[in-house]
N, C-alpha and C positions, 0 to 999 in steps of 0.2 A: 333605461331613466328619461324622466320627461321634464322638461323645463316648464316650470310655473311661474307666473308673475302675480302679485299681488297688492293692491293697493292699501295703505296704511293711513288712517286719519285719527286725530284726538282733539278734541276742543274743552275737555276736561283735566286738569291737571295734566296738562298735554306732554310736557317733558317727561314726567314719572310715565305716564301711560305708553307713549312712543317707546322709551327704554324698556318697559315690562314686556310690551308686544314683541320688540327685536329678540329680547331675551329667550321668550317663549316660542317662537319660530328657529331661532337657531338650536335650541333644546330638542326640538322636534324633528327638524329637517336637517338640521346641519349648517355647512357653511352657506352664508347669504351674501347675495349682491345687493348692495342697499345705495340709491340714489341719494341726492341731497335731499335735506328737508326743506319744505317750502311753507310759509306762512301765508293763509289766505282766509278773505273772509267767508262767512258761513254763506252758503246758497240756499235759497228756498225758504229761509226764516231768520229771524233775529236772534243773534247768540255771539256767542266769543270766536273770536279767529281761532281756525285750526293749523295744526301741524299736519302736512301732508307728506307722503314719501312713496316709493315704490321699490319692494322688495323682491328679489328672484333667487329662487333655488330649483335644486333638482329633486326628482323623488320617484318611487316606485310605485307610489299609492294611486290609486284609480281616482278620477276627478270627482267623484261624490265621497269619495274618503278625505279627500283634502277638503272639500266645502264644509263637511262637518267637524273637521279639524279647527277650522278657522272658526266656525261658529263657537266651537268649545272654548278655544282661545278668549274670544271675546266676552263670553260669559263668565269667565274665570277672571275676567278684567272689569266686571261691573256693568257689562251692556246687557240693557235690556230689550231684547226682541219685541216685536209688536206693538210700540210705540209707533207715533206719526213717523213716516217716511225722513222728513227733513227735522232734524232735532239735533240738540247737543249729544254728544256720546263721548263715554270714556275711551273706547277703541273701536275702530270701525275698521274691518278686514274685508276687502272685496277680491274675490279672485277675478283676474282680469283676464288671463289666458292660461291655458293648458295645451302646449305646444300650439299646434295649429287647428287643433279642435274647433269646429264650429257645432254648437249645441243649443237648442233651444227648447227648453221645458220648464214647467213651473218652479220659480226661485232659482233658475240657474241657466244663464244665458252667457254663451260665450261664443266669439270674443266678448267682454261685456261693453254694452252701450256707451258707458259713461267715457271710454276711451276717446271716443270721438266729439263728446259733450263739453268735458272740462279740462281747463288748464291744469289743472293740480293733479291731475290722471295723467294725462298726456305728456306733460314737459318731464316729469320724473321718468316716465316710462321711456321717452326717447332718449333721454340721458343715459340709461343703461342697458337699453335693448334697441337703440337707434336704428341698427342695421336689419332687425327683423320685420317682416311685411307681416300687415294685417290681414287675415286669412279670407277675407271677405273683399276689402277695398284693394288690396294688392299693393299698396304704396308701403314703404318703409313708415316707421315711426317718426325717424328723423323729418322725413318728408312730409308727413301729416303735420306734425309740429312746426315746420317752417309755414305751411299754408294755414294754419291755426289763425283766428282772428283774436290776437291776443289783448285788443283793447277791451274787451268783455269783462274780463277775469285777470284782476292785479295780483301776481304772486310775488315774493319776496323770498330769495334765499337765506336760509337762518345757518348762522355759524353754530352746529350741532355736532360736537365730538362723538363720534359712535363708539369709540373703544377699539381695541387692538384686534378683536375676534371676528369683526365685519370687514368684507371687502367694499369699500366705497368707491366707487367710480362717478366721476364729474368733477 
């Protein structure tokens, strides 16, 4: 089994789409470890605020199959690929980690560089995988979060009941 971590975000009907995305991931992959949900401003464009979180799960699928599955789930929830990189999204699922795999190929970079760039990715990842080590940097995600410049990106934890079938840490 391989441990996978995925960043999830939405700024269009965000509560509905986050719940639908969690349900789709749970249906396909089984039990999930789910971070808290965070409210954050749109980055790189003027748009509605996002809900962001990180989800962990175990899978026997290879990395490319996981990436395709995430794209199918996004598409099934109204995500239009091919639009500008920074825009509003019904559902955004980004593969952050596939165990400690380091991979750099077109359309798939692991660990995802966003981990070290964005508070809305690193904070929830540190919450549910704090003792894991970044496969290139070597520090734990908790250490990386402690060193992160938190003044640039404001996050607010949201009271977001997940339901009984998701394991919530944090």
